[in-house]
Structures are given as C-alpha cells and as structure tokens.
GUDRENNU-228257 format. One record per residue: z, y, x of N, C-alpha, C in turn. Coordinates in steps of 0.02 Angstrom, whole numbers, plus 50000, padded with zeros to 5 digits. Layout:
N
nz/ny/nx/caz/cay/cax/cz/cy/cx
Z/Y/X/Z/Y/X/Z/Y/X
...
***
This chain:
103
nz/ny/nx/caz/cay/cax/cz/cy/cx
51074/50008/54289/51036/50040/54298/51012/50132/54296
50958/50150/54324/50966/50205/54343/50979/50257/54288
51015/50315/54288/51013/50345/54230/50948/50400/54223
50912/50387/54258/50830/50433/54225/50793/50372/54191
50807/50311/54188/50779/50242/54159/50826/50211/54090
50889/50258/54072/50935/50248/54024/50898/50247/53946
50853/50271/53939/50835/50324/53892/50889/50355/53841
50930/50377/53867/50979/50428/53832/50951/50499/53833
50987/50539/53801/50944/50603/53789/50979/50648/53865
50931/50693/53870/50949/50726/53922/50968/50783/53897
51027/50806/53937/51065/50867/53923/51025/50916/53920
51016/50975/53864/50976/51042/53860/50911/51017/53840
50888/50949/53832/50810/50943/53799/50805/50974/53743
50748/51019/53744/50749/51060/53661/50715/51021/53620
50679/50949/53657/50642/50925/53591/50711/50856/53579
50766/50859/53583/50800/50811/53570/50818/50813/53503
50792/50851/53444/50805/50847/53384/50743/50823/53342
50683/50823/53385/50623/50791/53358/50638/50723/53319
50608/50703/53258/50634/50662/53230/50581/50572/53255
50523/50591/53290/50474/50534/53306/50496/50493/53347
50487/50430/53343/50499/50392/53397/50444/50342/53426
50450/50323/53488/50400/50291/53497/50399/50202/53468
50370/50170/53469/50365/50119/53435/50391/50054/53499
50355/50059/53567/50393/50031/53593/50422/50091/53661
50484/50066/53680/50485/50118/53743/50468/50105/53809
50464/50153/53833/50421/50117/53919/50463/50070/53941
50529/50072/53951/50543/50011/53990/50522/49931/53956
50524/49948/53891/50501/49890/53854/50421/49870/53857
50383/49913/53872/50311/49901/53862/50281/49846/53904
50312/49840/53976/50271/49791/54000/50275/49716/53981
50348/49710/53925/50350/49639/53902/50322/49636/53818
50327/49708/53805/50296/49706/53723/50217/49682/53731
50186/49715/53792/50135/49689/53793/50111/49661/53868
50123/49608/53884/50099/49599/53945/50027/49605/53985
49997/49574/53944/49917/49573/53945/49877/49654/53964
49902/49686/53930/49907/49781/53937/49911/49784/54023
49985/49770/54028/50006/49787/54080/49985/49756/54141
49969/49719/54133/49948/49674/54203/49858/49694/54203
49849/49698/54146/49757/49723/54156/49775/49795/54175
49815/49849/54154/49821/49921/54187/49839/49905/54265
49859/49863/54273/49878/49846/54365/49831/49842/54403
49777/49791/54370/49719/49792/54399/49673/49826/54391
49650/49852/54335/49598/49896/54330/49630/49964/54299
49657/50018/54346/49682/50094/54293/49614/50094/54259
49563/50094/54283/49495/50147/54258/49484/50131/54196
49478/50060/54204/49489/50020/54121/49525/50034/54088
49574/50047/54090/49653/50046/54044/49652/50130/54033
49624/50173/54071/49625/50259/54047/49566/50244/53997
49514/50218/54028/49460/50217/53961/49491/50193/53900
49503/50159/53891/49514/50102/53836/49579/50148/53799
49618/50177/53826/49672/50231/53781/49647/50265/53764
49611/50312/53812/49564/50369/53782/49546/50366/53730
49500/50314/53724/49450/50293/53659/49503/50298/53609
49553/50261/53622/49611/50249/53558/49643/50299/53536
49660/50341/53592/49698/50411/53575/49642/50440/53525
49586/50443/53537/49527/50484/53513/49521/50444/53441
49547/50384/53428/49527/50338/53373/49451/50325/53378
49428/50307/53408/49364/50286/53414/49317/50354/53404
49335/50419/53396/49277/50464/53374/49264/50503/53444
49220/50468/53478/49212/50489/53527/49174/50565/53543
49148/50601/53481/49111/50667/53462/49188/50712/53492
49256/50686/53477/49297/50714/53490/49305/50732/53570
49284/50685/53593/49298/50693/53679/49285/50751/53709
49319/50780/53759/49322/50825/53794/49330/50798/53886
49315/50809/53916/49304/50787/54001/49386/50844/54015
49415/50795/54043/49496/50805/54066/49522/50853/54003
49523/50831/53942/49547/50848/53880/49521/50941/53866
49484/50929/53905/49461/51032/53898/49512/51062/53924
49552/51049/53977/49623/51086/53988/49602/51098/54066
49569/51084/54106/49554/51088/54175/49507/51129/54207
49506/51182/54211/49468/51244/54234/49491/51254/54303
49442/51248/54351/49461/51267/54427/49382/51286/54440
49392/51336/54484/49315/51367/54527/49273/51354/54473
49216/51321/54482/49142/51334/54443/49157/51252/54381
49200/51248/54400/49208/51172/54356/49252/51208/54287
49202/51203/54228/49245/51217/54162/49248/51168/54123
49304/51114/54098/49321/51054/54063/49304/51081/54000
49252/51021/53966/49226/51039/53900/49174/51070/53901
49149/51098/53950/49068/51121/53951/49031/51081/54003
49019/51024/54018/49009/50981/54045/48938/50930/54000
48925/50956/53937/48874/50917/53901/48898/50850/53892
48969/50853/53890/49005/50794/53863/48971/50758/53779
48975/50799/53743/48937/50771/53692/48866/50722/53678
48828/50726/53737/48765/50689/53729/48775/50613/53777
48837/50617/53813/48846/50554/53823/48932/50535/53836
48963/50545/53799/49041/50540/53807/49056/50479/53830
49036/50429/53820/49063/50361/53846/49052/50338/53930
48997/50381/53947/48994/50379/54024/49038/50447/54059
49033/50495/54013/49095/50555/54051/49164/50527/54047
49186/50477/53987/49222/50445/54002/49242/50401/54062
49196/50367/54080/49200/50324/54125/49191/50358/54191
49166/50429/54201/49156/50446/54269/49244/50492/54277
49265/50506/54230/49330/50536/54218/49379/50500/54234
49391/50432/54219/49425/50376/54228/49438/50361/54301
49362/50368/54315/49356/50328/54405/49379/50389/54445
49356/50457/54424/49372/50509/54474/49418/50559/54469
49465/50561/54430/49510/50597/54398/49560/50562/54341
49562/50492/54386/49616/50465/54344/49681/50483/54309
49709/50530/54353/49786/50554/54328/49744/50619/54279
49699/50637/54256/49660/50704/54209/49668/50643/54158
49643/50587/54167/49600/50564/54100/49670/50521/54055
49716/50515/54095/49773/50490/54068/49827/50528/54040
49841/50587/54094/49881/50637/54053/49891/50647/53970
***
C-alpha cells in the first residue's frame, strides 16, 4: 500500500498530538457505508448538499455560501441573501461550486 494511504502519522505534523479521531477512516469509509459511497459517485452534488446540511446540524440559518470564505472580485461569500432561501443556495453552490461546497 502506498505510504500516503497508510494512516500513519506524518513526521512533523503539528496536529499529531490532537486527541480526536474519526469514527471511520477514509480507507474504510466505502465499506462502512457502501450506499453513501455509491450515491456520491453517481450524484456528487446531491451528496454535497446532504453533507453540508448534516454539518450544519440541519440548521440552515447558519448556512453561508462557500462557508463565507471565498471572496473574489465582486463575489462576496456570505453576502448573497442566503438567509432568504438557504436550501436553494446550497443546491446552486453544490452544482456550480462543488469543491467549495465540500471543503
């Protein structure tokens, strides 16, 4: 197996001493929940929307486009009236900016 997939600590990692661990490692995730894995392959936008909603604990009043971090030119994340229709904004973000929606 490649060293990058071993799960061993990386030398010099400043997060080495953190106590929290994931319930399921990245290598075991497809086998732990195969339907979610396959659904993510078939429809990554739907998966991104679901994960974003879960990460906000279904409280969409906390939703901000691109998590409020992606400002470029005239686009200011978090200032696009997301509070008026967060589910629609989440869907649009997942479709047009998939990488930002799952970051």
